[in-house]
C-alpha positions in Angstrom: 23.4 -41.3 -59.4 21.2 -38.3 -58.8 17.6 -38.2 -57.7 15.1 -38.8 -60.5 12.6 -36.2 -61.5 9.7 -38.3 -60.3 11.3 -39.0 -56.9 12.1 -35.3 -56.5 8.5 -34.3 -57.3 7.3 -36.8 -54.7 9.6 -35.3 -52.1 8.3 -31.8 -53.0 4.7 -33.0 -52.6 5.4 -34.7 -49.2 7.6 -32.0 -47.6 6.7 -28.8 -49.4 4.4 -26.1 -48.1 2.7 -25.8 -51.4 2.7 -27.9 -54.6 5.6 -26.0 -56.3 7.6 -25.3 -53.1 11.2 -26.3 -53.9 13.2 -23.8 -51.7 11.9 -24.4 -48.2 14.4 -26.0 -45.9 12.2 -29.1 -45.4 12.2 -29.9 -49.1 16.0 -29.2 -49.4 16.7 -31.5 -46.4 14.6 -34.3 -47.8 16.3 -34.1 -51.2 19.7 -34.0 -49.6 18.8 -37.0 -47.4 17.9 -39.0 -50.5 21.1 -38.0 -52.3 23.2 -38.8 -49.2 21.6 -42.3 -49.1 22.4 -43.0 -52.7 26.0 -41.7 -52.4 26.5 -43.9 -49.3 25.6 -47.0 -51.2 27.9 -45.9 -54.1 30.8 -45.5 -51.7 30.2 -48.9 -50.1 30.9 -50.4 -53.6 33.6 -48.0 -54.6 35.8 -47.6 -51.5 38.5 -45.6 -53.2 36.3 -42.9 -54.8 37.6 -40.0 -52.8 36.1 -37.3 -55.0 32.6 -38.6 -54.3 33.4 -38.9 -50.6 34.3 -35.3 -50.6 31.0 -34.5 -52.2 29.2 -36.6 -49.7 30.8 -34.7 -46.8 29.7 -31.5 -48.4 26.1 -32.7 -48.7 26.1 -33.8 -45.1 27.4 -30.5 -43.8 24.9 -28.6 -46.0 22.0 -30.7 -44.5 23.4 -30.1 -41.0 23.3 -26.4 -41.6 19.8 -26.5 -42.9 18.7 -28.7 -39.9 20.3 -26.2 -37.5 18.4 -23.4 -39.2 15.1 -25.3 -38.8 15.9 -26.1 -35.2 16.5 -22.4 -34.5 13.3 -21.2 -36.2 10.8 -24.0 -35.5 12.0 -26.7 -33.0 8.8 -28.8 -33.4 9.2 -29.0 -37.2 12.9 -30.0 -36.6 11.8 -32.9 -34.5 9.2 -33.9 -37.0 11.7 -33.8 -39.8 14.2 -36.0 -37.9 11.4 -38.6 -37.3 10.0 -38.6 -40.8 13.4 -38.8 -42.5 14.8 -41.2 -40.0 17.8 -39.0 -39.3 19.7 -39.4 -36.0 20.7 -36.2 -34.2 
């Protein structure tokens, strides 16, 4: 259910500032977006899994906070992230 090691390293290479950058908001947002997509497909199959739904809502709010931070600090990078990750505002 979680993001595989290979997929996570691909995201770090694509969105990170350096090769080993795992803490930047861009990387965290991309990993959260992948986890949110997986959790959404899980919840479409298991409609009564309310514990996972709560986790999904937490991930969405964490991504929202990170996106708000990026929007405050670098608005152009925010718009690029929305476009690259196909997130609607």
